[in-house]
N, C-alpha and C positions, 0 to 999 in steps of 0.2 A: 512462937510467931504467928502462927494458925489460929490457937486458940483466943489472943488478944485482939485480934482480927476477926473472929466468925462471928462475934453478936452487931458489931456496927450494921445497922441501918436493916437488921434484919426485922422483919414483921412476924408480929406473934401467931399470927392467925396463918396468916400462908406457908410461913418458913421459907419466904422471898426473900430475896432484898430489894433495899430503895433506896438505893446510893444515889441519887439525881445530882448532876453537876451541880455544883455554885449550892447546895442544902447542907442544912445540919450535919447529916451521914458522912456528906463530903468532906465539910471540915473536922470528920474526927478520923476521917481514915487518912486525911494528910496530915497531921497528928500525930498518928499512926509513922505513916512515912520518916517525917522527921527525926521522932523516936529513934528508930528503928537505924536511921545514918548515924545520929549522933553518936549513939551507946556501940557504933564502930569506928570512930572517929575519923569520919569520915564528910569531907566537904560538904554542909548543905546548901543551896541555892534556888530559886524560884526563878522562873524564866518571865519576859514581858505577857508571856502568855497563859503563865498561870501553869503551867510544866512545872514537876518540882524533879533537883537533880540530887545525889549523893556522889560524890568526887573521890574516887582514891588517888592519885598523883597530880598531876599541876594540869589542871583543862586546857591551861593555853597554850600547853606544847603541844598538842594537835595529833591526829591521825591516832586517837582515841578509839579504845572497845566498848559500846557501850551496850549496858541489856536490860530488861523493864516490860514495863507493860501498861494497866491505866487499875485503877480500882473504882469507879463508878460502876454503876448496873443498868438493867434496863427494870422494869418496874417490875417486881416480886422474881428479879434475875437469879440465879445459882450463886454457891458461894464460889465457884473455879474461875469462870469467864472474868478475866485481866487479873485479878487479887494471885490467882496460882504462880502467872507470873512475875511479879515484883518479889511473892511471899520467896518464890526461888530463887529467884535474884540472891537476893540478901544472902539465901539458904548458901548459894554456889560461892560465893566471896566469905563463905566460912569456912566452908571445905575447900579452899585455896589458899588459906591460912593453916588451915590444918596441916598442910600438903608442904607445906614453907616455900609454897610458889613464890616467885619476886615477878613481878610485874615489870615489863621493858616498855609499854606502852601506858597512857593512863584511861583506867577504869570509871565506867559510870554505871549506873542504876536510876530510870528515870520512869516517871511515875505520867503517864498524859495525861491532859485533865481532859474531860467530854470527849469520850472516846464512843460512847455508846450513843450518842444524841438523841436519849429519851425524853431529855427535857426539851431543847431546841427542835428538834424533829431534823437535825444536821449530825450526820458522826464524823466524830474522829474531829470536832473544831480546834483541841488544841495543836495534833499535830500538823493541821491542814495552816491553821493561820503561822504555825512555824516556817512549814515550807513553799509558806508564798502562793496557796492551790487554796485560798479563804483571804477575799479581799477584807480590809479594814470593815468598808461601809457594808457588807454584805453582813459581816457578822452583831455590827452594830441594831441590821433590820433587824436580827433573829428574836422570836419571841413565845414564849413557853404559853400552857394552855390558857392561863390565866391573863395572859396580855404582856408576863414583866419581860424587859428584854434581858439579852446578855450583859448587854452592858450596868443595866440596874442589878441584876444579880450578881454580878462581879463585887459589883460596890460596894453592896450590900457584904457578902463573903469580907470585903476588906482586901479587893483587889482592883489596882488601876485599870479602867477599860480603858480610855485615850492611851495607852503603851501599847495596846496587840499591832501584832502585825508581822511581816516578814522576818526573821531570824539568822539572815545565812551567816553572821560572825556565829553563832552558834553552831550553826549546821557543818560548818570548816573545822571546826575542833574533832570533828566525829572521821574514823576511818572505817569502820565497819558497826551496824546498829546489829544485834541478835536478840531476837522478842520468842519468849517462850508461853506459847497457851496451849490449855488444856482443848483437844478436839472435840469438835463442834461435828459428827459424825461418827460413825462406827469404822472405816477403814482400817483404822488400827487394830482395831477390835477384831475383827473377822479376818488380820492377818497376824493373828499372833502376836503383836510387839508392842514394847511399851512406850517405844519412843518412835516421834518419825522426824520427816525434813520437809518443809513446806518445798513445793516444784512454781506455784504461781498462785493468784487469787485471781476467779471468777468474773471477770465485770459484769459490775452490779447497779442498782439504783432506786431512787424510790420517786412515782409519781403521785398527786394529787387528782383524785378524781370526782368535782365537783358536776353533782346531779342536781338541778333546777326545777322543781315543778311547784305546784298549787295546795296550798297549805287547806284545808276544809276538814269540816266534821266528819270524824270514822263512824258516826249512828244513823247520820242524814242521807250522806251522798251517794246517789247509785255508786255502784260499780263502773258502768258503762260512761258516771260525767268524770273520774277523777283523774289526777293528773299525779298520780304519786309517783316521786323519784325510787324510793323503797324497791317498787318492785326490777328499774332498772339497773339499780342496782347489785339489788341479788343476782341477778341475768350475768352482771358482768363481774361476781367471783365465780360462778358458775363457769363462763365462761374463761377465766383466766386457768382456773382448774385444768381445763380441758386441756387447752393452747400449751400449758407447760407440759403435762402430761405428752401429748403428743412430739414433742420436738425432747423433749429429753431436759427438760429448763426446770427453773421455781420460778412461782407466781405465788403470792401470797398480799391479801384485804388483812391488814392484822389490826388496823386501828381504824376508827368511824367514829362519824359526830353525826346525829341527825338536827333538825333545826323543824317545830319547837320542841321536838322531842318532848311529849305529851300521848299517856295510851289512846286518848280518844282522840287522838290527832293527826290525819294525815301530814305525813312532811311537807315542808314548802321547799326543805335541801336535806341533802344527804351528802356527804363530801366520805369517801375513800379514801386510804392509802393503799398505793402497791408496791410491794417490795419483790422486783423481779433480779433473778441471776443465770446466768448460763457459762457452757465451758469456752467459750466462744462470740466475738462481737457479732457475727452475721446472727448468729440461732438466739440472741439474745434483740436484737431489732427486730424482729420475723415475729416473736411473739408477742411484745410490747405492743406493736402495730396490730397484731390480732386482735388483740386485746381492748385495743383503745377503735378499734373497726366497729366490733364486737358491740361495745357501749353506744356509741354513737347511732348505730343503727337500731336497737332496741329503744335509743332515746326515742328514736323518729314515731318512733309504732309506739310507744306511752307518749309522747306528747311531754317529752322532758330534753330540757337546754340540759349537754353533756359539755363538762370544758374543765381538760385536761393540764397540768402544770407540772413537768418536770422540775423536780424539789434538789436533789442530786442525782449525780452519778460518778463511775467510778471507772477509769475502762479495764481492761484486763493488764496484770501486771504480775509480769517476769522475773523472779530474784533472780538478782544477777546470779550467772549458772559461777563464775571462777568461784566465790565464797562460796555458794552453796555447794558444789563440788569439795571445798576445803571440807564444810563441816561434816561432808561425807567420808571424807578420808580421816580426818579426826578421829569421829564414831567406831569407824573403821578397823582400828588398828589391833583391837584386838582379835582379831578373822571375822567377826559377824556379819551381817549385813544392815542395812538401814532405811526401812521403807521411802520410797520418795512422793509425795501428795499432792494432790491440787484442793484445795478447801473453797468453797462459794461463801465463807466470811470476809468482809473485811478488817482492815487490821493497823494499826500505827505506821506499822513496820511497810505496809502496802504502800503508805500515803508519804512515808521519807521515802521511798522506794528511786524516785527520779533525782535526788540531793544527794543521796547517799547509799553506798553498798549496805543491803538488809537480805539478811533469811528470817527463816523463822524456824521454832521446834516446835514439835507438840506433844501432850502427854494424852497416851492412851484414855479414854472417857467409856467404860462399857456399855454404857447405856444408849449413848448416841444423842442424848438428851440435852437439849442448850436453851440459855434464855427460858430455865424454868428450874424449882427446888430441886426437879428430879436429877439435875448434873450434878457428875461425882465424878472422884476419879480415885482409885485403891489407893492406900498407904505407899503399899512397896513403887507401884507404878509414879507416884511424886517422888520418891526420890530416889527415882530412876532419872527421872526427867533432870533433878537436883545434877547428879551426877554427869548425866550429856552436859547441861550448859556448864556446869567447872571445867571439863574437860575441854568444850570449844573455846571457854577463854580463856584457859591455860593455852591453848595453841594456841591461840591466836595475839593473847597481850603478852607470853612469857616466853616467847620464841627469841 
């Protein structure tokens, strides 16, 4: 499975993956998912929001145990973020069948669409729509860098954008959702464990900073006469790093656009996107407020108009303790302990947590690097993750 999936959407120059939502690479990934489902005799379907499902047992029976993740990527992303969870889900089902396990509850594997939000700027679109955490109007208003709307992109890919929206009937089928994911950090590597259990997802969000200045000639305009928004932006980037470091939080300006974007032109507009996360809401609010204050104060000195828009936000998510404890019990039956750790990364499991019981398993990432071609996991650790997921599915669905 891994060999079949590996080349899809991979850039030959960077070695990274460009599997943006509703593109050709995404279509190829979806075809791969369907092939895997049908090869195992699973009932395949696509829901109203473009999420793919593969069912073992009667979906309408309810109380299903669902696993899976996503197949899309950030620009030049790694091979494991998302796909490891989907590949491991099919492999765990194979393992259950090899054990002769007989599920008493329906089982399903899911591929949620547009989890990364790399194309339209909002993460977890497929699961947000399903859970009713993204309105149809807001979804239709999403645009990519070329101005193409989400609805237009879906339609070009052969899906009906008019059908999107909350899907409570589908969620009512699910008794538990367990997502396996490569760890995006080094907590497991430092603790010398191959697999861990998620405790919570930090609160996190994305803010757009618009720095409006005055376009002018770079070779003729005196320094004293400039209203250069790049200076205000640069100072804000440095302020974000300092404020986050002092608070023990995270703050990153990872995307920027410049107008008119000429080498010999002072910009008229610099637009930067802030991603910020913290272990608790109070810390996150404080850090973002201080970054905003630094931007505005520097803008006043530089003659720059600063406008700030919060584009997305997800509060802290505590995974259901009962399900989390059940995973710990199942995985600890052999006498070993399984670490429980928090994460600053958002996931579909977090989005669904308000509607169904959810939990997560993490597989060790020795580099700690994610959203990069350097993201990795050893074959032994991946197999340990498959075994752990199979144990969990058996414990939950075959009781």
